[in-house]
C-alpha positions in Angstrom: 0.0 0.0 0.0 1.2 3.5 -0.8 -0.1 6.6 0.9 -0.4 9.6 -1.4 -0.6 13.1 0.3 -3.5 14.9 -1.3 -2.8 18.6 -0.9 -6.5 19.2 0.0 -7.6 16.0 1.8 -4.3 14.8 3.4 -2.7 11.4 3.1 -4.9 8.7 1.5 -4.5 5.2 0.2 -3.4 4.9 -3.4 -6.7 3.1 -4.3 -8.5 6.5 -4.0 -6.4 8.0 -6.9 -6.0 7.8 -10.6 -2.5 7.9 -12.0 -2.0 10.6 -14.6 1.4 9.7 -15.9 4.6 11.8 -16.2 4.1 15.4 -15.3 5.4 18.4 -17.3 4.8 16.8 -20.7 3.8 19.7 -22.9 1.0 19.2 -25.4 2.2 19.7 -29.0 1.5 23.3 -30.3 0.0 21.9 -33.5 -0.8 18.2 -33.3 -2.1 18.1 -36.9 1.5 18.8 -38.1 3.0 15.7 -36.3 3.7 12.5 -38.2 2.2 9.3 -36.9 5.6 8.4 -35.4 5.8 11.8 -33.6 2.2 11.5 -32.3 2.8 8.0 -31.0 5.9 9.1 -29.3 4.0 11.9 -27.6 1.1 9.6 -26.5 3.0 6.5 -25.4 6.7 7.1 -24.8 7.4 8.3 -21.3 10.3 8.1 -18.9 10.4 5.2 -16.5 13.3 6.0 -14.2 14.3 4.2 -11.0 14.6 7.0 -8.5 13.0 10.5 -8.4 10.2 11.1 -10.8 7.4 13.8 -11.0 4.0 12.5 -11.9 0.4 13.6 -11.9 -2.4 12.1 -9.7 -6.1 12.8 -9.5 -7.9 12.2 -6.2 -10.9 10.5 -7.8 -12.5 9.1 -4.6 -12.0 12.4 -2.8 -11.8 16.0 -3.9 -11.3 15.1 -7.6 -8.5 17.5 -8.1 -5.3 17.0 -10.0 -1.9 17.6 -8.5 1.8 16.8 -9.1 3.9 14.5 -6.8 7.6 13.9 -6.9 8.4 10.5 -5.5 11.2 7.9 -5.4 9.9 5.1 -7.7 12.2 2.6 -6.0 10.8 3.1 -2.5 7.5 4.9 -3.2 8.5 7.6 -0.8 6.8 10.9 -1.7 9.4 13.7 -1.7 7.3 16.7 -2.6 3.8 17.6 -3.7 2.4 20.7 -5.2 1.2 22.3 -2.0 4.5 22.1 -0.2 7.6 24.2 -0.3 10.3 21.8 -1.5 12.9 23.3 0.8 10.7 22.4 3.8 10.4 18.7 3.0 12.8 16.6 5.0 15.1 14.4 2.9 
């Protein structure tokens, strides 16, 4: 079980959330101009690192809001979420 800290509702079980994938992926300015290969790369190719990773989550069984979380994918430790000052989070 992984606890995800919702900025509005507090820590909740991961079953209350929907994973939104890698954060900070910009939508193409003109998707009509992309080739099929470029469009497929945008839709399906994401980083899958072992270690720190920033991702989007939606609290679907709670406040239904989207937010970003930076977590260590090897340990599932949440390092930062959007409502925190990253300098205030203990290592």
